[in-house]
N, C-alpha and C positions, 0 to 999 in steps of 0.2 A: 067141695072140699077147698079148690083153689080159691073160686071167689072171696070166700069167708076169709080164708085165714092168710093171703096174697094180696091183699088190693092193689089195683094196677094204679102205674106211675109212669110217665113218660118225661124225657129229658126234654127239658123248654125248647131245647134246638131242634126237637122234631121236624119242625114244616120245612125249616129251610136244609137240615138234614136229607130231608125225602128230593127237593128240588136239588140239588147239587150232587147227590147220587144219581139220581137220573142221567143229568147232564153227564159226567162221568162215564155212564155206560155208554152214553152216545158217543163222546171223544173218544174212547178206549174201543169203540167198534166191538164191545163184547155181545152185543146183540142189535139185530138190527132195527132202525128207527122205527119202522111200524110196530117192531114188538117193543120197544121200550113205551112209545105213545100209546098202546091198547092195554099192556098188560105190568108194566114196573109197579106204579102205584099198590095195582090191587095184587101183589105177588108180597106185600109187606114185609120187604127186607129191611128196609131201614126202622118200621115199626119195632121190630126184633130186636135190634140194637140200641134203639134209644130208650127201650123198656128193661133195659140191662145194663148198661152203664153209665147208671145216673152218677150225677157228679163229677163227670168225664168234661176236660177241658175241650170245646167246639170241635181244636182241632183234631183231638185225638180221638173224640166220636167221630168225626168225619172219615179218619183214617181207618176207622175199625169198621164204619158202614160199608165203604167201598170195598175193603178186603172179603168182609162178609157176603156183599154181591157177587165179587168173583166167584168164591166159593162155591156160590149154589152154582152159577154159571158153569165151574170147571166139573161141579158135580154131574150137570146136564150133559158136558161133552163126553164126561167117562159113560156115563148111559148111553149115549149115542154109537159110542164106539165099541160098547159089547152089544147092543144090539144090532148094528153092520157087519161086525167080526172082524174091525179094524184093528188088530193085534198089533201090526205094524207102526200106526200110525201112534196106537196107546206107547207101544216103548220108547217111540221118542221123544213123547211127550213128557212122560215119566222122567227120563235122563235129564231133559231141557229143565224140567222145573227144581229137580235138584239144585242142576247146575245156576239158576237164577235167582236161587233162594242163598246159595252161597256167595253171589257176587252180580244182586241186582241191578247195581250201577251200569254193569254191560251188558242188560238183556232190554233196557227200556225202551229201543226203538227194535226190538226184534220182529220180525215180518208177521208172526203168528199172534194177533191181537192179545190173547189170553196170556201168551206169555209175558207179550210187554206189559200189559194192565196189571198180571200180579207182580213183577219187576217195580211197579212204580207204587202199589200199595205197600210192599213189603218194606221199602226203602224208607217210604215216610213213616211207618209202623218204629222201624229203625232209629226214627232220631228223637224217640222221646226218653228214652234211658239209656244205663250203661251199654257197654259192649258185651257184659256178661250175660245181659238180660236178653241181648240178641244173640248170642249164641244157643242160649237155653230155648228161646221161641225155636230159632233154629233147627234143632236137635231135633224138637217136638214134632216141626212141620214134617222135616225128614221122615218122621214113623208115620206120619198121616200119607204119605204117598205112598210109601211101603205096604201100608194097611189097602188103599186104592190097588196098587198092584194085584195083592191076592185077592182082593175081590174081586178084581177083573177076572182073573184064572176061576176062581169060582165058579161066576155064573158062566163062562164060556163052557165049560166042562158040566155044569150043570149040579154043580157040588152043593149042598145045604149043610153047613157047617151047625155041627152038634151044638146044645144049649150053652153048655162054658165057652167053648172054642168062638163061639159067634159071641160073646159077652164080654172077651177079651180082645176080638177084633174090633166091636163096636166101638170099644174106647177111642182106637184112635180115627178109626172112618168117621165118627163123630166130631172127633178132634178135641175130646174132652180137657185136654193140657193145654191146648191153643188158646181156650175161651176164656181156662183160670189162667193163663199167664196174660192176659190183656186188661185182666182187673188192675192188675199192678200199673200199667200207663194211665189209666183213669183214674187211681186213687193219686198220680204223680210221685211213686215211689216204690223202686224194688224192693221186694220183699229179700231178707237175709233168708238162707237154707234151713237156718234152726225156727223160723215161723213158717215156711211150706211144708215143713214135713212134721210141725206140730201133729198131732194124732187127730185132735178135734178140728182145725183149720183143714186138715187135708181129705178129714171125713167129709165135713161140710161142702167141701167143693168138689168132692166125687158126687156125692148125694144128689147135687143139684143138677149136674151132666146127666148122671143115669136116669133121673127121672127124666130131662129133656129127651135122650136117646131113646127111653122105651115110651114115653107118649108118644115120639115121634112114629115111633113103631105102630104105636096103634093106632094112628091116626093114618098113616100110610099106608095099612095094609091093604085095602081095596086096590089102590094105587099099584101098588107091588104085583100082588096075585095078577091085574090084568096086565101087568107089564113083562111077568115072568121073571120076577126076583128072587133071588135064593136068599137074599141076607134083610132078615126079619125076626125077632123074638118071637113072635107067632107062628111062624113058618117052622123054625127051629122046632117049636112044641109040637106043633102038628107030625112034622116027619118024623123026628126022636123019640118023644114023650108018648106018642099015638093019642092024642089029644084031639077031639072035634074042633073044627072053626070056631064053633061057641066058646066051646072049653079055653079054647087058646084066648081069647080075646078075656076070656072072663079072668086069668092067669095073668096075663099081661097088665090088666088092671088093678090087679091085687099087688102084683109087685109097682106099679105105679104109685099105689094108694101109700104101702109100705116105706116109700121112700120118700114120701111127704111127711109122714109120721116121724118116720128116723131123724129127719132133717131137723123138725121143730124142737127135736130135743138136744141134737148136737149142736144146733146153732145157740143155743144158752152158755156151753161149752167152750163153743169159739168165742162169743161173746166175752166171756169173763176172762177167757186168755186174753183176749185184745185189752182190757182193764190191766192186766197184769202187768203188761208191757210198757205202761205209763212209771216209771219209777223215779220220776220228778228231777230227769233230766231232759231237754230240748230231744234231746234224739230219742229218748224215750216215749215223750209225748207224740211228737212226730209219726214215730212207728206205730203205735196204738192208733192213733187215729185213722192209720195208712189201712190197718186191718181191719176194725171198724168198718172201714167203707167197703173192704172188698167184701168182709160176710154180709154185710149190706146188700151189696149186687149178688151174691150169690143167692140171697132171698128174691130179687127181683126177677133172677131167672126164671121163677117157678111161673109167675104172673104174665113175664113175656113170651114164655113159650107157651103157654095155655092159649092166649090169644090169639096168637101168630096159627097157630094149627087151625083155627075156628072162624080164621079172617082170610086168609092167605088162599086166593087161588091156584097156589100148587096144591092143595089136598081136597080141591072139588073137581074129584073124578066125574062126578056125574054131570058136571057142565060140559064136559070134552067132548067133540066128536069123536074121536078117538079115544077111547078108555086106556091105549098104551102108549100113547105120544101127547104128551103135554103141549097146549097151544102155543106155549110162549118159548116152544124151542125151535130151533131150526133143524128137522129131522135128518140134515144130510151130513151133520155135523161139520162144519168149517173146520179149517186146519191141516189144508195137506200142506 
């Protein structure tokens, strides 16, 4: 369904992107050198972003790719803190992330590499569009941090959220609106509120992200069952809807396929909306082109996510020595 309707494309900067993000991971000490050497390319983090933000200037794509790589490392740190019951470490990290998001320049030399790298990537992202975009990005990421805190508490307590509760939380832990915000610097244009709130544009954006989150749940279910996770649509369906494992997989797949089908319909409405913005003025022409670029990249997200999950070592649980511990993480979780 994906391979036929969403042809795979990669930003021409991709080979250089992969190389420079690998160097950035080393320079920022986000992963040990041996882990970077052995696993960084195979994790395909840069492939994911290079397949999404097509048309982005090279420096914008580089900043996004580095931020994305940081996000995965942060997610792994969060997971190790849960596994080792390090509530105090998580609480401190949570507060420091909030502070770094509001004042990244003051955290560039923080002793915790995760904080320093976050400050570096955020500061670079803040340089592309006006302050109003930066404030919106920060607001959305503050919500992501708080969602991760909720997830931390749920996992420590062994609490599996119900399906609707989980879906609402997932929109933040998957950072739906962050990846959607980043469509704008890729297009070189801050979209006005009336565009972002247009029903067709907003629905297309949401569907592209819901597809990604649910497809991730489908592909990571073995990994998360092995790691005693409680946050997965399949797990919520098993516990709260009484489905078997096989039935829950079928239901998640059905939801994924519905996302794809509905997006293909809404995409046309969003593109017609983009056309309508070209009102004969220069501003209208530029706005219309920016919206076309953003909607086009929403489409690219489907193939990028699909191939990422089938190529990244992040989901190849059967090749790990310990199915509950990814080989690319430092199990002790640094950051004292």
